[in-house]
C-alpha positions as CSV (number, residue, x, y, z in Angstrom):
1,M,28.5,115.3,-260.5
2,T,30.7,115.9,-257.4
3,H,27.8,117.8,-255.8
4,I,25.4,114.8,-256.4
5,A,28.0,112.3,-255.0
6,K,28.5,114.4,-251.9
7,N,24.8,114.8,-251.2
8,T,24.3,111.1,-251.9
9,L,26.8,110.2,-249.3
10,L,25.2,112.7,-246.9
11,C,21.8,111.0,-247.3
12,T,23.4,107.6,-246.8
13,S,25.1,108.7,-243.6
14,V,21.8,110.1,-242.3
15,S,20.2,106.7,-242.7
16,F,23.0,105.0,-240.8
17,R,22.8,107.5,-238.0
18,K,19.2,106.4,-237.4
19,W,20.6,103.0,-236.3
20,A,21.5,104.5,-232.9
21,V,17.8,105.1,-232.1
22,D,16.2,102.3,-234.2
23,T,14.7,99.8,-231.7
24,K,13.8,97.5,-234.6
25,L,17.5,97.0,-235.5
26,L,18.3,96.2,-231.8
27,V,15.5,93.6,-231.8
28,L,16.8,92.2,-235.1
29,A,20.4,91.9,-233.7
30,V,19.1,90.1,-230.6
31,L,17.0,87.7,-232.7
32,I,19.9,86.8,-234.9
33,L,22.3,86.3,-232.1
34,T,19.8,84.3,-230.1
35,F,19.0,82.2,-233.2
36,S,22.7,81.6,-233.9
37,L,23.5,80.7,-230.3
38,S,20.6,78.2,-230.0
39,N,21.4,76.5,-233.3
40,Y,25.2,76.5,-233.5
41,V,26.3,76.2,-229.9
42,D,26.1,72.4,-230.2
43,I,28.9,72.5,-232.7
44,G,31.2,73.6,-229.9
45,T,29.7,71.0,-227.6
46,Y,30.5,68.3,-230.1
47,A,34.0,69.6,-230.6
48,R,34.6,69.4,-226.9
49,A,33.2,65.9,-226.8
50,V,35.7,64.7,-229.5
51,G,38.6,66.8,-228.1
52,A,39.0,69.0,-231.1
53,R,38.4,72.6,-232.2
54,V,36.2,74.1,-234.9
55,S,37.4,76.1,-237.9
56,P,35.6,79.4,-238.6
57,W,34.0,78.1,-241.8
58,L,30.6,76.9,-240.8
59,F,28.8,79.8,-242.7
60,P,28.6,78.0,-246.1
61,H,26.5,75.3,-244.4
62,I,23.9,77.4,-242.5
63,L,21.4,77.4,-245.4
64,N,21.6,73.6,-245.9
65,A,18.5,73.0,-243.8
66,A,15.3,73.9,-245.8
67,I,13.7,75.7,-242.8
68,F,16.7,78.0,-242.4
69,V,16.4,79.6,-245.8
70,P,13.0,81.4,-245.2
71,L,14.1,82.2,-241.6
72,Y,17.2,84.1,-242.8
73,G,15.1,85.6,-245.6
74,C,12.7,86.9,-242.9
75,F,15.6,88.5,-241.0
76,A,16.6,90.4,-244.1
77,I,12.9,91.4,-244.7
78,L,12.8,92.8,-241.2
79,L,16.0,94.7,-241.8
80,F,14.4,96.7,-244.7
81,S,10.8,96.5,-243.5
82,D,10.6,100.3,-243.2
83,A,11.7,101.0,-246.8
84,P,11.6,103.4,-248.6
85,F,12.8,105.0,-245.3
86,I,10.4,108.0,-245.4
87,D,10.1,109.8,-242.1
88,R,9.5,113.3,-240.9
89,H,13.0,114.4,-241.8
90,M,12.8,113.2,-245.4
91,P,11.2,116.2,-247.0
92,F,13.6,118.7,-245.4
93,L,16.6,116.5,-246.4
94,I,15.3,116.5,-250.0
95,I,15.1,120.3,-250.0
96,R,18.7,120.4,-248.9
97,T,20.2,117.7,-251.2
98,G,17.7,117.2,-254.0
99,R,15.6,114.3,-255.1
100,L,18.2,112.3,-257.0
101,P,20.9,112.3,-254.3
102,W,18.3,111.4,-251.7
103,I,17.1,108.2,-253.5
104,L,20.6,107.3,-254.6
105,G,21.6,107.6,-251.0
106,Q,18.9,105.2,-249.9
107,M,20.0,102.7,-252.4
108,L,23.6,103.0,-251.4
109,Y,22.4,102.5,-247.8
110,I,20.7,99.2,-248.8
111,V,24.0,98.0,-250.4
112,L,26.2,98.9,-247.4
113,A,23.6,97.8,-244.8
114,S,23.4,94.4,-246.6
115,I,27.2,94.0,-246.4
116,L,27.3,94.8,-242.7
117,Y,24.3,92.6,-242.1
118,S,26.0,89.6,-243.8
119,I,29.2,90.2,-241.9
120,F,27.2,90.2,-238.6
121,Q,25.5,87.0,-239.6
122,Y,28.9,85.4,-240.2
123,A,30.2,86.7,-236.9
124,C,27.2,85.3,-235.0
125,T,27.9,81.8,-236.3
126,I,31.4,82.0,-234.9
127,V,30.3,83.5,-231.6
128,A,28.2,80.4,-231.0
129,Y,31.3,78.2,-230.7
130,L,33.9,80.9,-230.0
131,H,35.2,78.9,-227.0
132,R,36.2,76.1,-229.3
133,L,37.4,78.2,-232.2
134,E,40.5,77.2,-234.2
135,L,42.1,79.7,-236.6
136,T,42.9,77.7,-239.7
137,T,42.4,78.0,-243.5
138,D,41.3,74.3,-243.7
139,W,37.8,73.0,-243.0
140,G,39.2,71.4,-239.9
141,K,38.6,68.0,-238.2
142,V,35.2,68.8,-236.8
143,L,33.5,70.0,-240.0
144,R,35.1,67.2,-242.0
145,T,33.9,64.6,-239.5
146,L,30.4,66.0,-239.5
147,A,30.3,66.0,-243.3
148,S,31.5,62.4,-243.6
149,N,29.7,61.0,-240.6
150,P,26.5,63.0,-239.9
151,M,25.5,60.5,-237.2
152,S,28.6,61.1,-235.1
153,P,27.0,63.7,-232.9
154,Y,24.0,61.5,-232.2
155,D,26.3,58.8,-231.0
156,K,27.4,61.2,-228.3
157,G,23.9,62.3,-227.4
158,I,24.2,65.7,-229.3
159,Q,21.5,66.7,-231.7
160,L,22.6,69.3,-234.3
161,T,20.2,71.5,-236.2
162,V,22.7,72.5,-238.9
163,G,24.0,70.0,-241.4
164,V,27.5,70.0,-242.8
165,D,27.4,68.9,-246.4
166,N,30.2,66.7,-247.8
167,S,29.7,67.9,-251.4
168,I,30.5,71.5,-250.4
169,I,33.6,70.4,-248.5
170,A,34.7,68.2,-251.5
171,S,34.1,70.9,-254.1
172,Y,35.4,74.0,-252.4
173,S,38.2,75.2,-250.2
174,A,37.1,76.4,-246.8
175,V,38.0,80.1,-247.4
176,G,36.7,80.0,-251.0
177,A,33.3,78.6,-250.0
178,T,32.9,81.1,-247.2
179,L,33.8,84.1,-249.4
180,L,31.5,82.8,-252.1
181,S,28.7,82.2,-249.6
182,L,29.1,85.6,-248.1
183,G,29.0,87.2,-251.5
184,L,25.8,85.3,-252.5
185,F,24.2,86.1,-249.1
186,T,25.0,89.8,-249.5
187,L,23.6,89.9,-253.1
188,M,20.5,88.1,-251.9
189,T,20.0,90.7,-249.1
190,V,20.6,93.6,-251.5
191,F,18.0,92.0,-253.9
192,L,15.4,91.7,-251.1
193,G,16.1,95.3,-250.0
194,M,15.7,96.7,-253.5
195,L,12.6,94.6,-254.0
196,I,10.9,95.9,-250.8
197,F,12.1,99.5,-251.5
198,C,10.8,99.5,-255.1
199,L,7.4,97.9,-254.5
200,N,6.8,99.9,-251.3
201,L,7.6,103.1,-253.1
202,I,5.6,102.4,-256.2
203,A,2.7,100.3,-255.0
204,G,2.4,101.4,-251.4
205,K,3.6,100.4,-248.0
206,M,3.6,96.6,-247.2
207,T,3.5,95.6,-250.9
208,G,7.2,94.9,-251.0
209,I,7.1,93.0,-247.6
210,L,4.2,90.8,-248.9
211,V,6.0,89.9,-252.1
212,A,9.3,89.2,-250.2
213,G,7.3,87.1,-247.8
214,V,6.0,85.1,-250.8
215,L,9.6,84.5,-251.9
216,A,10.4,83.3,-248.4
217,F,7.6,80.8,-248.6
218,V,8.6,79.7,-252.1
219,S,12.2,79.1,-250.9
220,Y,10.8,76.5,-248.4
221,F,8.3,75.1,-250.8
222,S,10.9,74.6,-253.5
223,L,13.1,72.4,-251.2
224,G,10.1,70.3,-250.1
225,I,7.0,69.4,-252.0
226,G,8.0,71.6,-254.8
227,Q,10.9,69.3,-255.6
228,F,8.6,66.4,-255.6
229,L,6.0,68.0,-257.9
230,L,8.2,70.1,-260.2
231,G,11.7,68.7,-259.8
232,P,14.9,70.6,-259.1
233,R,14.2,73.1,-261.9
234,I,11.9,75.0,-259.5
235,L,15.1,76.4,-257.9
236,F,15.5,78.5,-261.0
237,F,12.6,80.6,-259.7
238,S,13.5,80.8,-256.1
239,P,16.1,83.6,-255.5
240,L,16.4,83.0,-251.8
241,N,17.7,79.5,-252.3
242,W,20.6,80.8,-254.2
243,G,22.3,81.8,-251.0
244,S,23.1,78.1,-250.5
245,L,25.8,76.4,-252.5
246,L,23.8,73.2,-252.4
247,C,21.2,74.8,-254.8
248,L,23.8,76.0,-257.3
249,T,26.3,74.4,-259.7
250,R,29.7,75.9,-260.7
251,T,28.8,75.7,-264.4
252,A,25.5,75.7,-266.3
253,S,24.3,72.1,-266.1
254,G,20.6,72.5,-266.8
255,S,19.3,70.8,-263.7
256,L,20.2,73.5,-261.2
257,P,21.0,77.2,-261.5
258,S,24.6,78.0,-261.9
259,I,26.5,80.5,-259.7
260,A,26.8,82.8,-262.7
261,Y,23.0,82.6,-263.2
262,A,22.4,83.6,-259.5
263,V,24.8,86.4,-259.5
264,T,23.6,87.8,-262.8
265,F,19.9,87.6,-261.7
266,Y,20.7,89.3,-258.3
267,I,22.6,92.1,-259.9
268,A,20.3,92.7,-262.9
269,G,17.2,92.4,-260.7
270,S,18.6,94.9,-258.2
271,L,19.6,97.3,-260.9
272,L,16.2,97.1,-262.6
273,M,14.4,97.8,-259.3
274,A,16.7,100.6,-258.5
275,G,16.1,102.1,-262.0
276,L,12.3,101.8,-261.5
277,S,12.5,103.4,-258.1
278,V,14.5,106.4,-259.4
279,W,12.1,106.8,-262.3
280,A,9.0,106.7,-260.1
281,F,10.4,108.9,-257.3
282,L,11.6,111.7,-259.6
283,R,8.0,111.9,-260.9
284,R,6.4,111.8,-257.5
285,D,5.1,114.8,-255.5
286,V,6.7,115.1,-252.1
287,D,4.4,116.5,-249.5
288,I,6.2,118.5,-246.8
289,G,4.0,116.8,-244.2
290,E,4.8,113.3,-245.5
291,G,6.4,110.8,-243.2
292,V,5.8,109.3,-239.8
293,E,6.7,110.4,-236.3
């Protein structure tokens, strides 16, 4: 068991070392930072206009806009688009460590990469208004004002693309909402990573990306015409929307998914796909010439 754990960690570390030469990750980081700066910098502009500072708790509100949900989903899809991470080094690493440690190492990589990805997303929201940042455990004057009076920025000629929702501020503490949102965002990312990994491994390259892309479309559909046609219950079948506290309830109410429902689905779904991946990979022939340059 110790040998398997050691080799699993080795395989995980090898995957992280690839970040230093992975152009895709650099492009993704630039895209996320540019997206955050372009959409959240006006929060700082508004704060300057009213002579106040902004608390670091905007993150629970970034998925309030329907269009932002599939966009953040696409960022996560890009992060794991090369799953199951098969390259020219993979056969030799398997010979050294074994099949089981290799695939467990890739799954551990997905979990840890999802955590780092979520932290980076949170950091980018703060960077956008870092010049007006206020360190406080409360929501702060700016976010409370935006929640209670959404038209306030427009009165000053400022157009915001992110909406601060009053129901979130009224129902959660600033720190609690942010930690909960980060947790849900991370679980959502792990779920997408495992989905892409599992389907690409079993059904072939691109299959997982296509299915994840469908989920991204469903997340937008379910907050638009889907609500009109099918009602709010459609959100029970749209995992990407569960990253937003607006789409969840604290307790099972019947009309919307509960937080417990979302967390249970994310974890159970990820474990199921992980189990299927292990089962399929241990029965798969590994060609020494397999992989890409």
